[in-house]
Residue frames relative to the residue before (quaternion, step in Angstrom):
aa qw qx qy qz dx dy dz
M 1.0000 0.0000 0.0000 0.0000 0.00 0.00 0.00
G 0.4097 -0.7299 0.4974 0.2281 3.58 -0.88 0.95
K 0.1774 -0.7681 0.6061 0.1058 3.54 -1.18 0.58
T 0.1658 -0.7787 0.6020 0.0604 3.54 -1.16 0.72
L 0.3419 -0.7109 0.5760 0.2142 3.56 -1.05 0.79
V 0.1405 -0.7704 0.6195 0.0546 3.55 -0.78 1.11
E 0.0856 -0.8023 0.5906 0.0151 3.58 -0.49 1.21
Y 0.0960 -0.8272 0.5531 0.0249 3.57 -0.84 0.95
E 0.7612 0.0776 -0.0998 0.6361 3.60 1.25 -0.11
K 0.6771 -0.4593 0.3552 0.4521 3.52 -1.24 0.19
D 0.8597 0.0226 -0.0757 0.5047 3.54 -0.80 1.12
K 0.6472 0.4471 -0.3521 0.5072 3.61 1.16 0.52
G 0.3183 0.7303 -0.5636 0.2185 3.52 -1.11 0.67
F 0.2250 -0.7603 0.5879 0.1601 3.54 -1.30 -0.20
W 0.4435 -0.6599 0.5372 0.2814 3.54 -1.27 0.45
I 0.0023 -0.7891 0.6139 -0.0218 3.57 -1.01 0.82
S 0.4660 -0.6594 0.5023 0.3092 3.57 -1.03 0.72
E 0.5882 -0.6148 0.3973 0.3439 3.56 -1.05 0.74
S 0.6362 0.5233 -0.3429 0.4515 3.61 1.02 -0.67
M 0.6435 0.4989 -0.3216 0.4833 3.60 1.06 -0.72
M 0.6260 0.5337 -0.3367 0.4581 3.58 1.04 -0.72
Q 0.6378 0.5177 -0.3195 0.4724 3.60 1.02 -0.76
L 0.6493 0.5198 -0.3050 0.4638 3.56 1.01 -0.82
V 0.6442 0.5100 -0.3148 0.4752 3.60 0.95 -0.84
L 0.6582 0.5074 -0.3095 0.4621 3.58 0.90 -0.90
Y 0.6145 0.5532 -0.3384 0.4492 3.58 1.01 -0.80
Y 0.7082 0.4532 -0.2710 0.4686 3.60 0.84 -0.97
I 0.6036 0.5399 -0.3610 0.4625 3.60 1.07 -0.61
L 0.6827 0.4795 -0.2878 0.4703 3.57 0.89 -0.90
E 0.6063 0.5444 -0.3503 0.4619 3.61 1.06 -0.69
E 0.6849 0.4741 -0.2838 0.4750 3.58 0.93 -0.89
A 0.6485 0.5383 -0.3172 0.4348 3.59 1.00 -0.80
E 0.6538 0.5231 -0.3169 0.4455 3.60 1.12 -0.55
K 0.5500 0.6132 -0.4002 0.4017 3.61 1.21 -0.29
P 0.5613 -0.6364 0.4126 0.3313 3.62 -0.97 0.79
E 0.6978 0.4683 -0.2757 0.4667 3.59 1.07 -0.65
C 0.3859 0.7299 -0.4782 0.2995 3.59 1.24 0.15
S 0.2039 -0.8074 0.5464 0.0888 3.56 -0.86 0.97
L 0.3266 0.7506 -0.5159 0.2528 3.58 1.15 0.40
L 0.4619 -0.6970 0.4740 0.2760 3.56 -0.85 0.92
I 0.7345 0.4062 -0.2241 0.4952 3.57 1.12 -0.64
R 0.2257 0.8296 -0.4896 0.1452 3.58 1.24 0.35
K 0.6815 0.5043 -0.3048 0.4338 3.59 0.88 -0.88
T 0.6836 0.4767 -0.2959 0.4668 3.59 1.12 -0.51
L 0.5649 0.5646 -0.4014 0.4483 3.60 1.23 -0.21
């Protein structure tokens, strides 16, 4: 299983498996499609 380093600040980050990253993205997109979603970037998703 492949792993990816996700960096979010200088010298900070975490390793995540690619299958888990796909699952997280799936759930984010599912929530963004709901009418009550308050994400500011909803239109760009």
